[in-house]
C-alpha positions as CSV (number, residue, x, y, z in Angstrom):
1,M,-14.5,67.0,-70.9
2,R,-14.1,70.3,-69.1
3,R,-11.7,70.3,-66.3
4,R,-12.4,72.2,-63.1
5,A,-11.2,75.8,-63.2
6,F,-10.0,78.0,-60.4
7,T,-11.4,76.5,-57.2
8,A,-10.6,76.6,-53.5
9,S,-9.8,72.9,-53.6
10,A,-7.4,73.2,-56.5
11,L,-5.6,76.0,-54.8
12,A,-5.4,74.1,-51.5
13,T,-3.8,71.2,-53.3
14,A,-1.4,73.5,-55.1
15,L,-0.4,75.3,-52.0
16,A,-0.1,72.4,-49.7
17,S,3.6,71.7,-50.3
18,P,6.4,73.6,-48.4
19,A,6.5,77.4,-48.4
20,I,7.5,79.1,-51.6
21,A,10.5,81.0,-50.2
22,Q,12.7,77.9,-49.9
23,P,16.4,78.5,-50.9
24,Q,16.9,75.6,-53.3
25,W,15.0,77.0,-56.2
26,P,15.0,79.5,-57.9
27,S,18.7,80.4,-57.6
28,K,18.6,83.1,-60.3
29,P,16.0,85.2,-62.3
30,L,13.4,83.2,-64.3
31,R,13.2,83.5,-68.1
32,L,9.8,83.3,-69.8
33,V,9.8,82.8,-73.6
34,I,6.6,84.2,-75.1
35,P,6.2,82.9,-78.6
36,Y,3.9,85.7,-79.7
37,P,4.3,89.4,-80.3
38,P,4.0,91.9,-77.4
39,G,0.6,93.2,-76.6
40,G,-1.5,90.1,-77.5
41,P,-3.6,88.2,-75.0
42,S,-0.9,85.5,-74.3
43,D,1.7,88.2,-73.8
44,V,-0.4,90.3,-71.5
45,S,-1.7,87.4,-69.3
46,S,1.8,85.9,-69.0
47,R,3.4,89.2,-67.9
48,I,0.6,90.0,-65.4
49,V,0.8,86.6,-63.7
50,M,4.5,85.7,-64.0
51,E,5.7,89.0,-62.7
52,R,3.7,88.4,-59.5
53,A,4.7,84.7,-59.3
54,A,8.4,85.6,-59.6
55,H,8.1,88.2,-56.9
56,L,6.6,85.5,-54.6
57,L,9.6,83.3,-55.4
58,G,12.0,86.1,-54.5
59,Q,13.2,86.6,-58.0
60,S,12.7,88.8,-61.1
61,V,11.6,87.5,-64.5
62,L,13.0,88.2,-68.0
63,F,10.3,88.3,-70.7
64,D,11.6,87.2,-74.1
65,N,9.2,87.5,-77.0
66,K,10.2,85.1,-79.9
67,A,7.2,85.4,-82.2
68,G,6.5,83.6,-85.5
69,A,5.2,80.4,-87.1
70,S,2.1,80.2,-84.9
71,G,4.3,80.0,-81.8
72,M,6.6,77.3,-83.1
73,I,9.7,79.5,-83.3
74,G,9.6,80.2,-79.5
75,A,8.7,76.6,-78.8
76,E,11.6,75.2,-80.8
77,F,14.0,77.7,-79.2
78,V,13.0,76.5,-75.7
79,K,13.2,72.9,-76.7
80,N,16.8,73.3,-78.0
81,Q,18.1,75.3,-75.0
82,P,20.2,73.5,-72.3
83,V,18.0,72.7,-69.4
84,D,18.7,75.3,-66.7
85,H,15.5,74.8,-64.6
86,H,14.7,78.5,-64.9
87,T,13.5,78.8,-68.5
88,F,9.8,78.5,-69.2
89,L,7.4,78.9,-72.2
90,T,4.0,80.5,-72.6
91,T,1.6,78.3,-74.4
92,T,-1.9,78.5,-76.0
93,T,-4.6,76.1,-77.0
94,A,-3.5,76.5,-80.7
95,M,0.2,75.8,-80.0
96,V,-0.3,72.4,-78.3
97,C,-3.8,71.3,-79.3
98,I,-4.5,72.5,-82.9
99,T,-1.4,73.1,-85.0
100,R,-0.1,69.6,-84.5
101,H,-3.1,68.2,-86.4
102,L,-2.4,70.5,-89.4
103,Q,1.3,70.4,-90.0
104,P,4.5,68.9,-88.6
105,I,5.7,70.8,-85.5
106,P,9.2,71.1,-84.1
107,F,8.5,69.5,-80.8
108,D,6.6,66.5,-79.3
109,P,3.9,67.8,-77.0
110,E,4.0,64.6,-75.0
111,R,7.8,64.2,-74.6
112,D,9.5,67.6,-75.0
113,I,7.4,69.7,-72.6
114,V,6.1,69.6,-69.1
115,P,2.8,71.4,-68.2
116,V,3.2,73.8,-65.2
117,S,-0.1,75.7,-64.9
118,R,-3.0,76.9,-66.9
119,M,-3.6,80.5,-66.0
120,A,-6.4,82.1,-67.9
121,T,-9.0,81.7,-70.6
122,S,-10.3,84.2,-73.1
123,W,-14.0,85.1,-73.1
124,G,-15.5,84.3,-76.4
125,A,-19.0,85.0,-77.9
126,F,-21.1,83.6,-80.7
127,A,-22.3,86.8,-82.1
128,V,-24.5,87.6,-85.1
129,H,-25.2,90.7,-87.2
130,P,-28.6,92.3,-86.3
131,S,-30.0,91.4,-89.7
132,V,-29.9,87.7,-88.8
133,P,-33.5,86.7,-87.8
134,A,-32.4,84.8,-84.7
135,N,-32.3,85.7,-81.0
136,T,-31.3,82.3,-79.8
137,V,-29.0,79.5,-80.9
138,A,-32.0,77.3,-81.6
139,E,-33.5,79.9,-83.9
140,F,-30.1,80.4,-85.6
141,V,-29.8,76.6,-86.2
142,A,-33.3,76.5,-87.6
143,Y,-32.7,79.4,-89.9
144,A,-29.4,77.8,-91.1
145,K,-31.1,74.5,-91.8
146,A,-33.7,76.3,-93.8
147,N,-31.1,78.3,-95.7
148,P,-28.1,75.9,-96.2
149,G,-24.9,77.7,-97.2
150,K,-26.6,81.2,-97.0
151,L,-24.9,82.2,-93.8
152,N,-21.2,83.2,-93.7
153,Y,-19.1,83.2,-90.5
154,G,-15.8,84.9,-90.2
155,S,-12.7,83.9,-88.3
156,A,-9.2,85.2,-87.5
157,G,-7.8,82.8,-90.1
158,L,-7.9,79.3,-91.4
159,A,-7.7,76.6,-88.7
160,T,-7.7,79.1,-85.9
161,I,-9.7,78.4,-82.8
162,T,-12.2,81.0,-84.0
163,H,-12.7,78.9,-87.2
164,L,-12.9,75.6,-85.3
165,F,-15.7,76.9,-83.0
166,G,-17.8,77.6,-86.0
167,E,-17.0,74.2,-87.6
168,M,-17.8,72.6,-84.2
169,L,-21.3,74.1,-84.3
170,C,-21.8,73.1,-87.9
171,L,-20.9,69.5,-87.1
172,E,-22.9,69.2,-83.9
173,A,-26.0,71.0,-85.3
174,G,-25.9,69.5,-88.8
175,I,-25.9,72.9,-90.5
176,R,-23.9,74.3,-93.4
177,M,-22.3,77.7,-93.2
178,T,-19.5,79.2,-95.4
179,H,-16.3,80.0,-93.6
180,V,-14.6,83.3,-94.4
181,P,-11.0,83.6,-93.0
182,Y,-9.5,87.0,-92.3
183,R,-6.1,88.1,-91.3
184,G,-6.9,88.5,-87.6
185,S,-9.9,88.8,-85.4
186,A,-10.3,92.6,-85.8
187,P,-10.9,92.5,-89.6
188,A,-13.4,89.7,-89.2
189,T,-15.3,91.7,-86.6
190,N,-15.3,94.8,-88.9
191,A,-16.8,92.6,-91.6
192,L,-19.5,91.4,-89.2
193,L,-20.3,95.0,-88.2
194,A,-20.6,95.9,-91.9
195,G,-22.9,92.9,-92.5
196,E,-20.4,91.3,-94.9
197,I,-20.6,88.1,-92.8
198,Q,-23.4,87.1,-90.5
199,A,-21.7,85.4,-87.6
200,Q,-18.4,85.2,-85.7
201,F,-17.1,83.2,-82.7
202,D,-14.6,85.5,-81.1
203,Q,-13.7,87.6,-78.1
204,T,-13.4,90.8,-80.1
205,T,-17.2,91.0,-80.5
206,L,-17.8,91.7,-76.8
207,P,-17.5,95.5,-76.9
208,H,-19.8,95.7,-79.9
209,I,-22.3,93.4,-78.1
210,K,-22.3,95.7,-75.1
211,A,-22.8,98.7,-77.4
212,G,-25.8,97.0,-79.1
213,R,-24.2,96.8,-82.5
214,L,-24.1,93.0,-82.5
215,R,-26.3,90.4,-80.9
216,A,-24.9,87.6,-78.7
217,L,-26.5,84.2,-79.0
218,A,-24.1,82.4,-76.6
219,M,-20.9,82.6,-74.7
220,L,-18.1,80.3,-75.6
221,A,-17.2,79.4,-72.0
222,E,-18.2,77.1,-69.2
223,V,-19.8,79.9,-67.2
224,R,-21.8,83.0,-68.1
225,H,-19.9,86.3,-68.6
226,P,-20.6,88.6,-65.6
227,D,-21.2,91.5,-67.9
228,F,-23.8,89.5,-69.9
229,P,-25.7,87.5,-67.4
230,D,-28.6,86.9,-69.7
231,V,-26.6,85.3,-72.4
232,P,-26.4,81.5,-72.0
233,T,-23.2,79.5,-72.6
234,L,-23.1,77.5,-75.8
235,Q,-23.4,74.3,-73.6
236,E,-26.6,75.6,-72.0
237,T,-28.1,75.8,-75.5
238,G,-27.4,72.1,-76.2
239,Y,-24.2,72.6,-78.3
240,G,-20.5,72.7,-77.6
241,K,-20.8,69.7,-75.3
242,E,-17.3,68.6,-76.0
243,G,-15.9,72.0,-74.7
244,G,-12.8,73.7,-76.1
245,D,-11.3,76.9,-74.9
246,S,-8.8,79.5,-75.9
247,W,-6.5,79.4,-72.9
248,F,-3.0,80.5,-71.9
249,G,-0.6,78.6,-69.7
250,I,3.0,77.9,-68.8
251,L,5.2,75.0,-69.9
252,A,8.6,73.8,-68.9
253,P,11.1,72.0,-71.2
254,A,11.5,68.3,-70.5
255,G,14.1,67.7,-67.9
256,T,13.2,70.6,-65.7
257,S,13.3,69.5,-62.1
258,P,10.1,68.5,-60.4
259,E,10.9,71.0,-57.7
260,A,11.0,73.9,-60.1
261,V,7.7,72.8,-61.8
262,T,5.9,72.3,-58.4
263,R,7.1,75.5,-56.9
264,L,6.4,77.7,-59.9
265,D,2.9,76.2,-60.1
266,Q,2.4,77.1,-56.4
267,A,3.5,80.7,-57.0
268,I,1.2,81.0,-60.1
269,A,-1.7,79.6,-58.1
270,E,-1.0,82.1,-55.3
271,A,-0.7,85.0,-57.8
272,L,-4.0,84.1,-59.4
273,R,-5.7,84.2,-56.1
274,A,-4.8,87.8,-55.5
275,P,-7.8,90.1,-56.2
276,D,-5.7,92.7,-58.1
277,I,-4.3,90.0,-60.4
278,M,-7.8,88.6,-61.0
279,A,-9.0,92.1,-61.8
280,K,-6.2,92.6,-64.3
281,V,-6.9,89.3,-66.0
282,H,-10.6,90.2,-66.3
283,N,-9.8,93.7,-67.6
284,G,-7.7,92.0,-70.3
285,G,-10.7,90.1,-71.6
286,M,-10.0,86.8,-69.8
287,R,-11.0,84.9,-66.7
288,V,-8.8,83.0,-64.2
289,T,-9.0,79.3,-64.9
290,Y,-6.2,77.8,-63.0
291,L,-5.2,74.2,-63.4
292,N,-2.4,72.4,-61.7
293,P,0.2,70.4,-63.7
294,A,-1.7,67.1,-63.6
295,D,-5.0,68.6,-64.6
296,F,-3.4,70.8,-67.2
297,R,-1.8,67.8,-68.8
298,K,-5.2,66.1,-69.0
299,Q,-6.8,69.3,-70.5
300,I,-4.1,69.5,-73.2
301,G,-4.7,65.8,-74.1
302,A,-8.5,66.1,-74.2
303,E,-8.6,69.3,-76.2
304,S,-6.0,68.0,-78.6
305,D,-8.3,65.0,-79.2
306,L,-11.3,67.4,-79.6
307,F,-9.8,69.8,-82.1
308,G,-8.1,67.0,-84.0
309,A,-11.5,65.4,-84.5
310,I,-13.0,68.6,-85.7
311,I,-10.2,69.2,-88.1
312,R,-10.5,65.6,-89.5
313,K,-14.3,65.6,-89.7
314,G,-14.4,69.1,-91.3
315,G,-11.7,68.2,-93.8
316,I,-9.7,71.3,-92.7
317,K,-6.3,71.6,-94.3
318,L,-3.7,74.4,-94.6
319,P,-2.9,75.6,-98.1
């Protein structure tokens, strides 16, 4: 299910059309609506990449944070704006692949938006408290099967991607764990450090793994983390075969001209190729995983199917 990430061939395709500096578009500064609060991963990654992309296009960019309702306030705002071909929207896995399976949302992901580019993906880790008698995923699964319901795993909240990763492992491995939702990743990580829960599937565990306070059993990614080369990916351990990622990308409202979509995608691809941008993305806890509009659309559809199935099979509902 996984789509190719940032490769030379993908970039060559993206950059094969006419030069970015054509006069037709853009004719004014870009506007990027970020439907999350300032300082979070989606906000940081969007600003890093879009500032460079706008510069390559010969324009500036206005960043407009409209947070709330799991990204839906910003998404609805963009949907209801007159199409000006210069307004775009930051998106996440949750916004277009998860929330739609839990509650009505104010836009149709197939009709009201146009994928532009996937930019980056968060690193995640399957981490356990040192008291857990398991050094591998296989040992963890065996221990969980021998102790059904004894292990607790924390998440950033009900039906977040950090919850669904744990549910995915339970369904694939045939184990039973108790899910403990917290109000954000940081409180869940603090609970893991204190031994109040035994496992977590989250990016926020990485500094504590490096410090030796937590044990990593697998990386939630298609490649190994360069800082943890001895930690296998979840797929390498035989689980997580269907994929699933916490990524960030750019959408356009339906009706945006194909020229605007194509040329912004070109600029984003070129920005992501720059070593300093790649370094900033990595320092922000992410990796560059560029996808062009066609592949990004396929990724959205595939991961919506994946997470929708996990939600249905796990009987996950919002209160």
